[in-house]
N, C-alpha and C positions, 0 to 999 in steps of 0.2 A: 402435491403433498404439502403439509403445513409445516412451519419451523418447528414445531412441538415434535411432529411425526419425524422430521428430519434429523433432529438431534439425538432420538433414540432408535434411529435406523440403523441396521447392519448391512452394508451394501454386499456382503459376502464376497468382496474382492480382496484378496489378501496380498495383492502387489504393492500396498503401502502408499498408494497415490492419494492424494487429498480429493474431497469432493467439496463442491458448493451447491447452494440451492438457488436457482434462478427463476423466478417467477412460478414457484411450485415445482420444477423439475430438477431432480439431482442431475449435477454435471461433473463428470470426471476431470481433474485438472491434468494437463499434460505434465510429463517430467521436464524439468528445467533443462537447458543446455550449459553447457560448460562456462559459456559466457553470462548467462543469466545467474547462475549459481555463483559466480565470481562476483558480480555486480552486487548481488543480495548480500553476500558476505561482507564485502568491503563497505557498502554503504551502512550496513548494520554495526559494523566495526566503528567507523568514522563517528556515526551519529551516537552510538552507545558511550562511547569513550567521552564525547562531548558532554552527555547528559551526566555521566559520573562526575566528570571534573567541575560541572557547573554546580552540582549538588541540587538539592530540591526533590520533589515528588515525581518528576516526570521519567518515563521508563520507555524502552523501546522493545517491542514485541515482533517475533517473526511469524509469518503466516498465521496471523490472529483472525477469529471469526468476528466479522462485522455485519451487523443487520441494519440495512438503510431503513429510514423512516418511511419511504414511499413502499407500499406493500410489504410491510415488516412482516407479516404473518406468512409470508411465502418467499422470503429471502434470507439467505445467510452467505455473504460474499466473503472471499479469502484473499486479501491483498498479501503483496510480498512482505511488508514492513508496515507498522503503525506506531505512533508515540501516544501515549496517554498520560495524563497527570493525575488521574483518578487512582485511589489506592488499590493496590492488588486484591484480587478475589480469586473465588475457586470455581468461577462458571467458564462457560465455553465461549463467551463472547466478549470483546474487548469493551471496557467501559469508557465512554466519552473520549474517543480517539480525537486528537487536534491535529496530527498530520498523518496522512496516508501515503504510501508510497508502492508504486507498481512499475514493474519492469516489462517494457513492451517487446515481445518476441514475435517474429513473424507468423507463427502458427496459432496465436491465440490474440492477436491484436484486437480483433473486432470484440470479444467477449471483454477483454481488459479495459477498452474503452468504455463499453456498456458499465461495467463494473465501476469505472471513475465517475460517470455520471450519476451513478446510484449513490456513491458516496457524498455526492453535493447536497442530498437530502438530509444529511445528518447534522443537526444543530451545532454540535461541538466542533465539528471538523472547520479548520481554517485554512488549511492548505494541503494540497494534492500535488505530488511530484510523480510524473511519468518519466522513467529513464529508458532510452532506446538501447536496445542489446545489439544493433547491427552498425551503429555509428556512435560518435561522441556527441550526443544531443538530448536534450531534456526538454520535458514541457512542464511549466509551472503555473498551477492555478492557485491564486489566492483570493480569499473572500474579500469583498470591499468593505468598506467602513459601515456601510448601510445593510450589511448582511448578504447583499446579492452576491453571485458570481459572474465573473466576466465572461463574455461570450465565447473568447478565445484564450487559450492559455499564452503565457510569456515563453517564448521559444529560446533556448540557450544552446550556445555551441561551444565548441573546443576552447575557445578563447574567453569564455564568459566566467563570471563568479557566481556561484550558487548561494543564495542568502535565503535562509528559511527564517523568518521573522519570528514566528511562533515559539521557537526553541532557541533564537540568537545564535544560529549556526550558520557559519560563512565559510567556504571553501572554494577551490577553483574546480569547476567541473570534471576535468581532467582527473583530479584526485579520485573520484569514485571508480574510475576505469582502470586503476593502478595495477590490478591483478588481471587484466585481460589482455587479449592479443591485439586491442583496438588501438593501444597506445604505442 
């Protein structure tokens, strides 16, 4: 299936679940666990409030559609959260995301990791944060000054501070887990 076909496709699935297009194949996304949903909400609240307080054009989007640069005609990925500083539009895809956030859950970790590497093909993306849902830990990929990506992410644990340079956001990693049973 092409991206154009996918965007007009009716999956005839009335469950309300979201779908992605991965290398031309529609893939249903699993429902989120309570911890996953709590993390998504808390991270969204913290970053959203920060962006409002900071002012400017940047905004946070939940479950936005993102088209990677690689095989763009056959891929439409849906991360948990993304930040863009581009003006709002009426389309189905996030324009120029600068930060993409995924929550790693045991049932879909392989697919989420594949998505993360797909996001590195998008020229506007500067940082990718992967937050674990089974322990207080996160992985941060930050584009190097020369535009390349590091081979391995920075691993953050409960004692660490999370700094998202692209949006000047700093907090203790444990703040993301405030509404979960992990703290």
